[in-house]
N, C-alpha and C positions, 0 to 999 in steps of 0.2 A: 075273697076279693075276686072280682071278675077279671077275665083275661084281658079285655081291652083296657081296663084301668091300669093293670100291671104293665102292659106294654107302653102306655103313655108315661108312667113314672120312670121306666127304664130309659126312654128317649130323653126325658128332661135331665136325668143324671149324666148321660153321655154328653149332652150338649154343654152342661155346666163344667164338666171335667175338661173338655176340649178347649173351652174358653180360658180356663185357668192355666192350661199348658202353654198357650200362645200369647197370653197377656204379658207385657213387660213388667219386670219387678220394680217396685217402688223403692226409692232411696232409703226410707225408714225401715223397710222389711228386708233389704239386701244384706248380705254378709259383710262385715266391716272390711275384710281384706279386699273384697270386690270394689268397694268405694275408693280405697287407697290406690289400687291399681288404675282405676279410671282417672283419678285426679293426676297421677304421675304421667299417664299417657298424654293427657291434655296439655300438661306443662311441657313435656318433651316436644310435642308438636309446635307449641308456641315458641320455644327456644330455637327449634330448627328453622322456623319461618323467619325469626329475627336474624339468625346467622345468614340465611340466604339473602335477605334484604341488604345486610351490611356488605356482603360480597358482590352485590349487584346481580344476584341470581333471580330466579322466578319466585313470586310470592307463594306462601304456603297454600296448598290445595290446588296448585296449577303445575302442570308438567313443564320441566325446563325445555327450552327450544333445542334444536339440533346442536351438536357439539361444534359444528362449523361456525355457528352464529354466536357462540358463547364468547364473552369478553376475555381477552388474554391479559394476564397479569404481567406487567413489565417491572423489572427491578433495575434501577439506575445505580450502577456502581461507579463511584468517583475514581478516576484514574490518577495515578501519581504523576508528578511533573515529568519524570523520565518517560513514562508511557505516553503522556501527551506529546512530548517532543518526538518520540519514536514514530507514532502513528500520524504525526503531522506531515511526514514525508511520504511520497508515493512508494508503491511496493518495490519496484525494481531499484529505485534510488536507495532506499534504506538497506536493502540486502547487499547492494554493491558496497555501500559504506561498511556494513558488517564484515564483508569479505576483506575489505582493505584493512580493517582493524585487526582481524584474525591473522592475516598475512604478515602484518607488521610485528605483532606480538610473537608469532612463531619464530620470526627471524631475529628477534632482539637478542643481541649477544650477551646482555647482562643477566639473562635468565639462566638458571642452572642447566636447563635442557633447551637448546635452540637449534634451528636449522639454518645453515649459512645462506646468505642471500643469493649466492651463486647457484643454489639448488632451486631457485625460483625463476631464473632468467629464461628468456626465449632462446634456447640452444637446440637446434634441430638434431644434431647427432644424439643428444640425450632423449629427445622426444621420440626418435625412431627406436630407442631402446625402451619404449613404453613408459617413459616418464611424462605422461600426458597432462599432469597437473600444471606443467610449465605453460601450456597454452592458455590457462586461466590466470595463474598467478602473475603473469607478465602484465595483465591489465588491472591488478589489484594491489600492486606494490608501488607506493609513492615515496619510498625511501625509509631509512631507519628512523626510529623515534626521535623527534626533534621539532624545531620550529618550522622548517620547510615542509616536513611531512604533514604537520597540523594545518598549515595554511593551504596546501594543495587539497587536503581532504575537505576542508570547509568550502573551498572553491568548488570542488566537485559536488558537494551537497547542494549548494545554491543553484548551480546551473543545470545539474541533472534534474533537480526538482522542478525548475522552471520549464525545462524541455519536456519532461514526462507529463506535466500537467496539460500540455497541448494535445495529448493523445486520448483525452476523454476516457481515462480508465482502461485503455487497451494495453494492458501490461505486456502481453505476448508480442504485440506489434512493436512496442518500444524496445523490448529486449532483442527482437529480431533485427531491428535497425542497428542496435549496438553491435550485434554479432557481425553484421555485414561490414560495418565500419572497422571492426577489429580484423576481419579477414583482409580488407583492403590495406590496413596498416601493416599487416604481416608481409603482404606482397611488396608494398613500398619500402619496407625495412630491408628486404632482400636487395633492392636496387641501391639503397643507401649504403649497404655493406660493400657493394661493388665500387662505390666511390672512395673506399678506404676508411670510412667511418666505422668505428667499432669500440669494443671494450678491451683494454690491454690486460693481459694476465701476468702473473708473477714470473712465468717462465719465458716471457718475452713475446709470446704469441698474442694474437688478437682475435677475439670473437667478432665476426662481421655483424654490422648493424647495431641497432639500439637494443640493449638487453631487456629493458622494461618499457612497455608501451602504454602504461596507465595515463601518463601525462599527454601524449599525442591523442589518445582517445578522448580525454577530457576536453582538449582544445578543438577537436572536431565538433563536439557538442556546442562549445562556445560559438563557433562559426555558424553552425546551423541555427542556433537560437537567435543570434544577431540578425541573420537573414530573415527569420520569421517575425522578428520584432524590430524592424529597422528604425522606427521613430522613438523607441524607448530611450529615455534619458538616463545615462550612466553617470553617477557621481564619482569623481576621482579625487580621493583624499579630502573630499568636502570642499575643494577649492573651485572646481569648474565641472561642467557637464560635457559628456561626449555622447553623441547618438550611437545607439547600439550597432548600427551598420558599420561604423568606423572603429568600434572598440577593439576588434582583433588587430587592426593595423596599429592602434595606439599601443597595445601590449608589445607588439614586435618592435616598434620604434623606442619604447621606453627601455626595453631590455638592451637595445643597441646603444642608446645614449648612456646608460649606466655602465658601459664598458664591458658588457658580457658578450658582445658579438651577436650574430644572428642565431637565435635559439632554434636548434633543430627540432625540438619538441613542438614548438609553435608552428613551424613550417610544415611538418608532416601532418599535424592535426588540421591545419587550415586547408591543405591540399585535399585531404580525404573528405573533410566536411564540405568543401565547395563542390567536389565531384559528386558527393551524395545528393546535395541540394540541387545541383544542376540536373541530375538524372531523374530525380523524383518530383521535381517542381517545374523546371524550365523546358526540358526537351519534350517536344510534342509527341514523340513516339514512346519513349521509355517511361514517361511519368504515369501512363495508364497501364503499365505492365503489372500482372499479378505476382511477379517475382518479389515485389516489395511487401506483399501480404505475408503475414506470419503463417508458417506451416500449421496444418490441422492438429498435429501432435502437440505443438507448443500452445495452441489455442485451448486444447483440452486440459493441459497442465496448468495454464494460467488464464482462466476465463476473465473476460472484461468485468470490471467492477462498476463502471459508470461514474458519472460525476465530473464536473469541470467542463471547460469549453471544448468544442469539437475540433479535432485535428483535421486540417485540410491540406491537400497536396500542393495547393498554390501558395501556401505559406500563411503564417499567423494562425488564428483560431476562427472557429465558426460562430463566435458570439457576435451579437449585434451592437456591442459597445462602440461608440464612435472614437476615433483616434484621439480627438481633443479631450475626451472624457477620461482617458486613461491617465493614471498617476504613476510616476516612477516608483517602482517597488524594489528595484535591484540596484545595489551599489557596488561599484567595482572594488572599492576598498572600504569595508565596513568597520566600525569601531565605535565605542562609547567614550566620551570624555567629559570633562568638567570645565567650566569657565574659571579663569584665574580669579582668585580672591574668594572662591567658595570654599567653605570648610567641610 
């Protein structure tokens, strides 16, 4: 055979072998395991695409968008009635209530281990001996477990909640104003002690001043709330209504008519509440002072949460609701009853 013919046949063989190497294998000639793996891979991709579509993700064959744009899954957990009630109150109010309950339970004499109430009173010689908790417990003790303690605590929950809601979630601001009122009450309490008012002890001596200032602090809030909601209608026993601006005076007169004399708790609270309202709202110089703003440390510990009407220095809230559109929501003496004859 001639050399050119041999060279041509070799080129044809090389070309045919190269085509065979690069040609895709047909399904009927491929290995059985290869077909099974291919079908499993196709099914897995289809299942993955279905799962992505169910989750709201990208369809199969497309890259998912940036994580920042991916949909977030939210889980709604139903709260218990106790949790609903607890979180229905603003931050400072609910923890003030918790402190009142703890203080009352700790001093309950029926428990096997209890702290005497005299260990919670505002007593400066003991405070100078570093019993600093007395400066807090004097504002969280409404008395021993009983009807009066329960009524005062419910009273505190209602009015502190109403007052704190005017601060538009500024928890540190509201707490700071309570602290300022508490300091003013301590100063006024020293003056009350000079008038001969105090707590008698078993040995015949007297501790000057009011030992517990929780009630005066509460009634200072009542005064401030009444001044910021002067036209709010207060239902008294369900028989008649009193405007909120006159409600503190009604409390004072009611206590006097019932034969209990002038209540020193009311008087101290109303004096401090009026002084605070005057300085932060009415006085042209002091109402713009930054002294009323919460310290930066307190703001960091208790950042604002937002929500609710805006607190304004001039009184009331920053909402645009007209006064005639407001409905009375607060009752001086609340309770549920039934009509006679109902079973």
